[in-house]
Backbone as CSV, one residue per row, in Angstrom:
resi,resn,N_x,N_y,N_z,CA_x,CA_y,CA_z,C_x,C_y,C_z
1,MET,16.585,-12.918,-1.481,15.892,-13.409,-0.288,14.549,-12.532,-0.229
2,LEU,14.540,-11.209,-0.262,13.489,-10.336,-0.019,12.473,-10.359,-1.151
3,ALA,13.142,-10.247,-2.508,12.310,-10.385,-3.681,11.572,-11.464,-3.724
4,SER,11.877,-12.675,-3.127,11.049,-13.946,-3.151,9.798,-13.629,-2.307
5,THR,9.729,-12.834,-1.329,8.462,-12.689,-0.445,7.192,-12.270,-1.249
6,GLY,7.276,-11.930,-2.348,6.277,-11.119,-3.160,5.603,-9.795,-2.479
7,THR,6.216,-9.323,-1.659,5.796,-8.269,-1.018,6.871,-7.096,-0.924
8,VAL,7.976,-7.522,-1.542,9.082,-6.383,-1.608,9.523,-6.731,-3.162
9,ARG,9.769,-5.308,-3.721,10.445,-5.566,-5.153,11.826,-4.772,-5.173
10,VAL,12.681,-5.621,-5.479,14.251,-5.025,-5.445,14.364,-4.343,-6.801
11,VAL,14.684,-3.133,-6.569,14.867,-2.102,-7.847,16.238,-1.990,-8.199
12,GLY,17.177,-2.274,-7.671,18.641,-2.186,-7.980,19.725,-2.620,-6.760
13,CYS,20.983,-2.795,-7.164,21.906,-3.125,-6.147,23.127,-2.482,-6.617
14,ALA,23.854,-1.967,-5.541,24.958,-1.084,-5.807,25.849,-1.638,-4.601
15,PRO,27.446,-1.608,-4.895,28.468,-2.111,-3.908,28.654,-0.918,-2.936
16,THR,28.340,0.343,-3.221,28.618,1.476,-2.250,27.420,2.364,-2.214
17,PRO,27.136,2.979,-1.125,26.038,4.042,-1.224,26.516,5.160,-2.162
18,GLN,27.506,5.472,-2.545,27.745,6.378,-3.683,27.510,5.976,-5.046
19,ALA,27.750,4.705,-5.162,27.137,4.039,-6.424,25.633,3.783,-6.516
20,ALA,25.054,3.934,-5.369,23.558,3.608,-5.141,22.986,5.045,-5.767
21,LEU,23.532,6.363,-5.653,22.826,7.539,-5.887,22.181,7.549,-7.340
22,PRO,22.866,7.275,-8.429,22.284,7.317,-9.651,21.015,6.329,-9.618
23,LEU,21.143,5.153,-9.148,19.956,4.178,-9.123,18.947,4.996,-8.357
24,LEU,18.935,5.610,-7.350,17.827,6.193,-6.337,17.290,7.310,-7.432
25,ASP,18.000,7.943,-8.078,17.495,9.094,-8.974,16.480,8.612,-9.961
26,THR,16.704,7.228,-10.312,15.916,6.834,-11.428,14.550,5.819,-10.952
27,SER,15.003,5.289,-9.708,14.141,4.002,-9.343,13.005,4.484,-8.253
28,HIS,13.556,5.665,-7.600,12.549,6.037,-6.216,12.111,5.169,-5.428
29,PRO,12.909,4.475,-4.723,12.295,3.302,-3.819,11.819,4.027,-2.441
30,ASP,11.152,3.012,-1.744,10.430,3.510,-0.515,11.542,3.387,0.661
31,ALA,12.732,2.523,0.418,13.590,2.521,1.373,14.969,1.959,0.757
32,VAL,16.167,2.085,1.559,17.338,1.393,0.913,17.692,0.441,2.041
33,ILE,18.086,-0.826,1.605,18.145,-1.972,2.339,19.650,-2.330,2.061
34,VAL,20.341,-2.251,3.148,21.786,-2.551,3.136,22.140,-3.901,4.063
35,ALA,22.601,-4.948,3.236,22.989,-6.271,3.933,24.426,-6.104,4.390
36,GLY,24.740,-6.761,5.488,26.220,-7.013,5.879,26.709,-5.539,6.690
37,GLU,25.815,-4.897,7.438,26.016,-3.648,7.894,27.032,-3.418,8.729
38,ASN,27.514,-4.536,9.349,28.748,-4.602,10.330,29.880,-4.089,9.770
39,ASP,30.148,-4.191,8.421,31.115,-3.710,7.422,31.142,-2.140,7.086
40,MET,29.904,-1.508,7.399,29.794,-0.331,7.241,29.643,0.735,8.384
41,SER,30.091,1.783,8.627,29.581,2.796,9.841,28.469,3.565,9.092
42,THR,27.696,4.074,10.002,26.422,4.827,9.724,26.757,6.186,8.912
43,MET,28.110,6.516,9.181,28.661,7.966,8.412,28.616,7.567,6.852
44,THR,28.896,6.206,6.381,29.018,6.028,5.048,27.566,6.171,4.394
45,PHE,26.713,6.469,5.051,25.263,6.645,4.433,24.888,8.096,4.251
46,GLY,25.993,9.021,4.618,25.763,10.395,4.745,25.310,11.057,3.207
47,PRO,25.868,10.417,2.153,25.497,10.937,0.934,24.221,10.764,0.549
48,VAL,23.707,9.359,0.913,22.443,9.033,0.616,21.338,9.940,1.468
49,LEU,21.512,10.176,2.810,20.798,10.885,3.563,20.699,12.060,3.145
50,THR,21.751,12.646,3.021,21.838,14.046,2.229,20.978,14.384,1.109
51,ALA,21.155,13.541,0.114,20.397,13.618,-1.083,18.960,13.340,-0.936
52,TYR,18.412,12.187,-0.079,17.253,11.841,0.053,16.966,11.640,1.485
53,PRO,16.815,12.997,2.089,16.524,12.969,3.492,14.978,12.193,4.143
54,ASP,14.388,11.976,3.309,13.043,11.153,3.556,13.204,9.852,3.432
55,LEU,14.287,9.224,2.945,14.346,7.856,2.421,15.095,7.128,3.733
56,PRO,14.451,6.194,4.319,15.116,5.398,5.374,16.111,4.395,4.809
57,VAL,17.257,4.187,5.517,18.233,3.502,5.258,18.080,2.187,6.114
58,ILE,17.824,0.993,5.692,17.610,-0.132,6.589,18.867,-0.815,6.826
59,CYS,19.574,-1.094,7.685,20.671,-1.720,7.662,20.436,-3.041,8.463
60,ALA,20.783,-4.185,7.671,20.470,-5.441,8.319,21.974,-6.425,8.228
61,ASP,22.112,-7.047,9.349,23.050,-8.000,9.201,22.449,-9.163,9.999
62,LEU,21.982,-9.974,9.366,21.110,-11.479,9.707,22.223,-12.217,10.453
63,ASN,23.529,-12.033,10.232,24.422,-13.006,10.962,24.611,-12.591,12.310
64,VAL,24.117,-11.565,12.922,24.259,-11.215,14.148,23.014,-10.672,14.759
65,ASP,22.036,-10.943,13.912,20.317,-10.441,14.078,20.321,-9.326,14.622
66,SER,20.813,-8.435,13.622,20.779,-6.786,13.837,20.125,-6.331,12.639
67,VAL,19.191,-5.398,12.854,18.563,-4.506,12.120,18.441,-3.138,12.580
68,ARG,18.901,-2.094,11.741,18.946,-0.573,12.232,18.101,0.063,11.222
69,VAL,17.421,0.991,11.487,16.924,1.920,10.526,17.368,3.261,10.761
70,ILE,17.933,3.945,9.908,18.408,5.262,10.005,17.603,6.236,9.119
71,THR,17.361,7.293,9.558,16.683,8.370,8.887,17.227,9.756,9.071
72,SER,16.884,10.692,8.203,17.546,11.962,8.238,16.227,12.840,8.488
73,GLN,16.522,13.960,9.046,15.235,15.185,8.980,15.718,16.418,8.827
74,ARG,15.425,17.090,8.084,15.985,18.570,7.705,15.083,19.378,8.736
75,ILE,15.892,20.363,9.533,15.170,21.293,10.185,15.760,22.721,9.935
76,GLY,14.767,23.685,10.465,15.502,25.120,10.182,16.790,25.418,10.888
77,ALA,17.300,26.550,10.688,18.470,26.848,11.301,18.400,27.728,12.699
78,ARG,17.052,27.783,13.056,16.609,28.624,14.180,16.939,27.903,15.444
79,ALA,17.159,28.350,16.635,17.261,27.696,17.820,15.922,27.079,18.194
80,SER,14.870,27.447,17.946,13.487,27.003,18.267,13.442,25.731,17.466
81,ASP,13.738,25.739,16.069,13.439,24.397,15.406,14.427,23.287,15.769
82,LEU,15.705,23.785,16.530,16.626,22.701,17.040,16.011,22.028,18.205
83,LEU,15.335,22.995,19.099,14.723,22.404,20.122,13.594,21.558,20.129
84,ALA,12.820,22.060,19.028,11.496,21.180,18.725,11.968,19.923,18.208
85,ALA,12.995,19.763,17.458,13.688,18.633,17.061,13.919,17.672,18.102
86,VAL,14.886,18.297,19.116,15.419,17.379,20.380,14.233,16.903,21.214
87,ALA,13.142,17.699,21.131,11.908,17.514,22.245,11.043,16.289,21.339
88,GLY,11.201,16.140,19.962,10.478,15.341,19.341,11.155,13.751,19.128
89,LEU,12.294,13.713,19.729,13.072,12.494,19.482,12.513,11.353,20.401
90,PRO,12.382,10.184,19.772,11.847,9.114,20.888,12.668,8.884,22.099
91,LYS,11.869,8.547,23.214,12.431,8.567,24.577,13.523,7.421,24.510
92,ARG,14.734,7.655,24.976,15.475,6.400,25.433,15.478,5.650,26.566
93,ARG,15.712,4.586,26.379,15.723,3.676,27.687,16.789,4.113,28.695
94,GLN,16.779,3.758,29.692,17.532,4.250,31.002,18.762,3.493,31.078
95,MET,19.728,4.005,31.153,21.227,3.156,31.241,21.105,2.621,32.829
96,SER,21.652,1.582,32.868,21.677,0.563,34.153,22.925,1.418,34.810
97,ALA,23.064,0.995,36.207,23.873,1.405,37.080,25.553,1.478,36.701
98,GLY,25.857,0.281,35.800,27.137,0.137,35.314,27.303,0.883,34.109
99,GLY,26.600,1.689,33.484,26.435,2.484,32.387,26.095,1.637,30.986
100,THR,25.520,0.630,31.123,25.290,-0.309,29.983,23.671,0.026,29.827
101,ARG,23.291,-0.368,28.473,21.959,-0.264,28.247,21.382,-1.773,28.536
102,PRO,20.339,-1.898,29.047,19.542,-3.197,29.052,19.418,-3.681,27.804
103,ARG,19.559,-5.049,27.568,19.174,-5.776,26.174,17.543,-5.882,26.159
104,PRO,16.967,-5.465,24.879,15.628,-5.672,24.734,14.995,-7.040,24.914
105,ALA,14.109,-7.081,25.391,13.429,-8.601,25.605,12.988,-9.053,24.215
106,GLY,13.327,-10.410,24.282,12.818,-10.992,22.855,14.063,-11.702,22.326
């Protein structure tokens, strides 16, 4: 599907994140796209994010209209580095009174 758009070039396919590592070593993609994300937890991508911390992992499950982008960031071991990373996080939406997040518009 993506390869037919003309703007995306598929450089490989792997059944697991671990199997993708050798492909990433040789193809140097701009992102990893994972289809059917509901079958895998975010922790599954630990080896990819550890080996390639600047490589975004895009998890798409078009059956439930869900796309997530997972990224990794290396920081120093000092407390000031940790505090700076926390301060730089995107602002989260406020929880409703019932403890649930409001659904995004659209």
